[in-house]
C-alpha positions in Angstrom: 0.0 0.0 0.0 1.3 3.5 -0.8 0.8 6.5 1.4 0.9 10.1 0.2 2.1 11.9 3.2 3.5 15.4 3.7 7.3 15.6 4.1 6.8 16.6 7.8 5.4 13.2 8.6 6.8 9.7 8.9 5.1 6.4 8.3 5.9 3.8 10.9 5.0 0.3 9.8 4.6 -2.3 12.5 6.4 -5.7 12.4 4.1 -8.1 14.1 2.2 -10.6 12.0 -1.1 -11.3 13.8 -3.5 -12.3 11.0 -5.4 -9.0 11.4 -5.4 -6.3 8.8 -3.3 -3.3 9.8 -5.0 -0.1 10.7 -3.5 3.2 9.5 -3.6 5.6 12.3 -2.6 9.3 12.3 -0.8 10.1 15.7 0.7 13.1 17.3 4.4 12.8 16.9 5.1 13.7 20.5 3.4 10.5 21.7 6.5 8.3 21.5 7.9 9.2 18.1 10.0 12.4 18.6 11.1 15.0 21.2 8.9 17.7 19.6 6.8 19.1 22.4 7.2 22.9 23.1 9.6 22.0 25.9 11.6 19.5 23.9 10.1 16.5 25.7 8.3 13.4 24.3 5.4 11.5 25.9 6.4 7.8 26.4 4.9 4.8 28.1 1.4 5.3 26.7 -1.0 2.8 25.1 0.5 4.0 21.7 3.7 2.1 22.5 1.9 -1.2 23.1 0.0 -1.1 19.8 2.9 -0.1 17.5 3.6 -3.7 16.4 0.1 -4.1 15.1 -0.6 -0.9 13.2 0.9 1.5 10.7 1.3 5.0 12.3 1.6 8.3 10.4 3.1 10.7 12.9 2.4 14.4 12.6 3.5 17.4 14.7 1.3 20.3 13.5 3.3 22.9 15.4 6.6 21.8 13.9 4.7 21.6 10.6 4.0 25.3 10.6 7.6 26.1 11.2 7.8 26.4 15.0 11.0 25.1 16.5 11.9 22.8 19.4 11.9 24.0 22.1 9.5 26.9 21.4 7.5 29.5 23.3 4.1 28.0 24.1 1.0 28.7 22.0 -2.6 29.0 23.2 -6.2 29.2 22.0 -7.6 32.7 22.4 -11.3 33.5 21.9 -12.4 37.0 21.2 -14.3 37.5 18.0 -13.2 34.0 16.8 -11.0 31.2 17.9 -7.4 32.0 17.3 -4.0 30.2 17.8 -1.6 32.7 19.4 2.0 32.6 20.6 1.7 34.5 23.9 5.3 35.7 24.1 5.1 37.5 20.8 1.4 37.9 20.1 1.8 36.2 16.8 -1.4 34.9 15.3 -0.7 31.4 13.9 -4.3 30.5 13.1 -4.2 30.8 9.3 -0.8 29.0 9.1 -2.2 26.1 11.1 -5.4 25.9 9.2 -3.6 25.8 5.8 -1.2 23.2 7.1 -4.0 21.1 8.5 -5.9 21.2 5.2 -2.8 20.4 3.1 -1.6 17.6 5.5 -5.0 15.8 5.7 -5.5 16.1 1.9 -2.2 14.4 1.3 -2.4 11.5 3.7 -4.7 9.1 1.7 -6.1 6.0 3.4 -6.5 6.0 7.2 -8.6 4.5 9.9 -8.4 6.7 12.9 -6.5 9.3 14.9 -4.7 9.4 18.3 -4.0 13.0 19.2 -2.3 14.8 22.1 -4.7 15.7 24.9 -5.0 19.4 25.9 -2.9 20.6 23.0 -3.8 23.9 21.4 -3.3 22.2 18.0 -4.4 18.6 18.7 -6.6 18.5 21.7 -10.1 16.9 21.3 -12.5 18.6 23.7 -9.7 19.1 26.3 -7.9 22.3 25.3 -8.0 25.4 27.4 -9.3 28.6 25.8 -8.3 32.1 27.1 -10.0 35.5 26.5 -6.8 36.9 25.0 -3.1 36.1 24.6 -2.0 37.5 27.9 -4.7 36.2 30.3 -4.0 33.6 33.0 -7.6 32.7 33.5 -9.1 30.3 31.0 -12.7 30.5 29.8 -13.0 26.8 29.2 -11.0 23.6 29.1 -13.2 21.8 26.7 -12.3 23.1 23.4 -10.7 21.5 20.3 -7.3 22.5 19.0 -7.0 24.1 15.6 -5.6 21.0 13.9 -8.2 18.8 15.6 -11.0 21.0 14.3 -9.8 20.3 10.8 -9.7 16.6 11.4 -13.3 16.6 12.8 -14.5 18.6 9.7 -12.9 16.3 7.2 -13.4 13.0 9.0 -16.5 13.6 11.2 -17.4 9.9 11.7 -13.8 8.4 12.0 -12.6 7.3 15.4 -10.4 9.8 17.2 -9.1 9.7 20.7 -6.3 11.2 22.8 -3.7 9.3 24.8 -5.6 9.9 28.1 -8.8 8.5 26.7 -6.9 5.4 25.6 -6.0 4.7 29.3 -9.7 3.9 29.9 -10.3 0.2 29.0 -13.7 0.8 27.4 -12.6 3.8 25.3 -9.6 1.8 24.2 -11.7 -1.3 23.4 -14.1 0.8 21.3 -11.3 2.7 19.5 -9.3 -0.5 18.7 -12.5 -2.3 17.6 -13.4 0.5 15.2 -9.9 1.0 13.6 -9.5 -2.7 13.0 -13.0 -3.0 11.6 -12.4 -0.1 9.2 -9.0 -1.5 8.3 -10.5 -4.9 7.4 -13.2 -3.1 5.4 -10.5 -1.3 3.4 -8.9 -4.7 2.7 -12.2 -6.3 1.7 -13.3 -3.5 -0.5 -10.0 -3.1 -2.3 -10.9 -5.9 -4.7 -14.3 -4.2 -5.4 -15.9 -7.7 -5.5 -19.3 -8.7 -4.1 -17.9 -11.9 -2.8 -15.4 -10.1 -0.5 -18.2 -7.8 0.7 -20.5 -10.7 1.5 -17.7 -12.4 3.4 -16.9 -9.2 5.3 -20.5 -8.7 6.4 -20.8 -12.4 7.5 -17.7 -12.1 9.7 -18.9 -8.9 11.3 -22.6 -9.7 11.7 -22.6 -10.1 15.5 -20.4 -7.1 16.0 -22.8 -5.0 13.9 -25.7 -6.5 15.8 -24.1 -5.4 19.1 -23.8 -1.8 17.7 -27.2 -1.6 16.0 -29.3 -4.5 14.8 -31.5 -2.4 12.6 -28.5 -1.0 10.7 -27.0 -4.5 10.5 -30.1 -5.6 8.7 -29.8 -2.7 6.3 -26.2 -3.4 5.6 -27.1 -7.0 4.9 -29.6 -5.8 2.3 -26.9 -3.6 0.7 -24.5 -6.5 0.2 -27.4 -8.7 -1.0 -27.5 -6.2 -3.9 -30.9 -7.2 -5.2 -30.7 -4.1 -7.5 -27.7 -5.4 -9.2 -25.6 -2.3 -8.6 -21.9 -2.0 -9.5 -19.7 -3.4 -6.6 -18.1 0.1 -6.1 -21.5 1.6 -5.4 -22.3 -1.2 -3.0 -19.0 -0.5 -1.2 -19.7 3.2 -0.9 -23.2 2.7 0.5 -22.0 0.0 3.0 -19.1 2.2 4.1 -21.5 5.2 4.7 -23.7 3.1 7.0 -20.6 1.4 8.7 -19.2 4.7 9.8 -22.6 5.7 11.2 -23.0 2.4 13.1 -19.7 2.3 14.8 -19.5 6.0 15.6 -20.6 5.4 19.3 -19.9 2.5 21.6 -22.6 -0.2 21.7 -25.2 -0.2 24.5 -25.4 -2.9 27.1 -28.8 -4.2 25.9 -27.8 -4.7 22.2 -24.5 -6.2 23.3 -26.4 -8.8 25.4 -28.5 -9.6 22.4 -25.4 -10.3 20.3 -24.0 -12.5 23.2 -27.2 -14.5 23.4 -27.2 -14.9 19.6 -23.7 -16.5 19.8 -24.7 -18.5 22.9 -27.6 -20.0 20.9 -25.2 -21.5 18.4 -23.2 -23.1 21.2 -25.7 -24.1 23.8 -26.4 -27.5 22.3 -22.8 -28.5 23.1 -23.0 -27.4 26.8 -24.2 -29.2 29.9 -26.7 -27.7 32.3 -24.1 -26.2 34.7 -22.1 -24.6 31.9 -25.3 -22.9 30.6 -26.3 -21.8 34.1 -22.9 -20.3 34.8 -22.8 -18.5 31.5 -26.3 -17.0 32.0 -25.3 -16.0 35.6 -22.3 -14.2 34.3 -24.4 -12.5 31.6 -26.6 -11.2 34.3 -23.5 -9.9 36.2 -22.5 -8.0 33.1 -25.4 -5.6 33.6 -23.8 -4.5 36.9 -20.1 -4.8 35.9 -19.0 -3.9 32.4 -15.7 -5.7 32.8 -17.5 -9.0 32.7 -18.0 -8.5 29.0 -14.4 -9.4 28.2 -14.8 -12.7 30.1 -18.1 -13.5 28.3 -16.5 -13.0 24.9 -13.5 -15.1 25.9 -15.7 -18.0 27.0 -17.8 -17.9 23.8 -14.7 -17.9 21.7 -13.2 -20.7 23.7 -16.3 -22.9 23.2 -16.6 -22.1 19.5 -13.0 -23.3 19.0 -13.5 -26.3 21.2 -16.6 -27.5 19.4 -15.4 -26.3 16.0 -18.4 -23.9 15.4 -16.7 -22.0 12.7 -19.4 -19.4 12.2 -19.0 -18.2 15.7 -15.2 -18.5 16.0 -14.8 -16.3 12.9 -17.0 -13.5 14.3 -15.0 -10.3 14.9 -17.4 -9.6 17.8 -15.6 -12.0 20.0 -12.0 -11.0 19.0 -12.0 -7.7 17.0 -8.3 -7.0 17.4 -5.2 -8.8 18.5 -5.4 -10.1 22.1 -1.9 -8.9 22.8 -3.3 -5.3 23.0 -6.5 -6.0 24.8 -7.4 -4.5 28.2 -9.1 -6.9 30.5 -9.1 -5.7 34.1 -10.3 -2.6 36.0 -6.7 -1.2 36.1 -6.6 -1.2 32.3 -4.0 -4.1 32.2 -4.1 -7.1 30.0 -4.7 -10.4 31.7 
């Protein structure tokens, strides 16, 4: 695969072969790739480091991209008549430079599946950036604004997954983000051949996952790949992708997830004894009170599907949407 990336970015290709397609993720360069923060530091030891072997990262530092050095005087978001990016020490307005860089950078990237951006950054923050009334005030108006580069990302890719490194520390935000980027990556792979066969297979593998997100949309997407109108495959791919982005834009709710779990359980229950069924249903009930139980339920279903060779269930991405090596499993965010 070929990437068209600006000269200020680097593509980092992972080396681990896991059997999963490889997501392409745009990442803030300071998150483990270069000492490019305003103070010359780099943020290390984040979740980003753990997923490097499994994805292809495109690192970007928007502030370096507009010509600011390292180290550099800090920049802030000021809000008077409009949101502006200001370097406080000089009063220089960098808004237009950043907007032009963002548009050019995003236009040149090509295929991608998601974004991991630096929290609280005046360029990259996603709902965590402080806003000041002017360039010289110490009292912020809000700490829930987007950075200027992040605004451009949201405009161009409104339905694509984007998180910051602090959100990734939460097991459920991390699980949702990883699920979505791997699902989008596998869709790129399936649709690259522009064949109805690959689209039908893709939908079949993801049926339970889509059911967990939205059963009604899952049905609509099944009708799209059925292609009763005889549309060209590329039209089918576009329509499917449009719905896919809508479906996975928000984490699935507990009720719809339970429905998908029970659907999988129905395929396997004939192989189980009374006690195994009872314990599973008891754990399913516990899931309503403790969300972490979901990971155990999926592992159990996957184990049974492999044990009893129920291929339809073992191939469902719902049970294992991304490599287990990067999965969070306990309340501290650690893998078991």
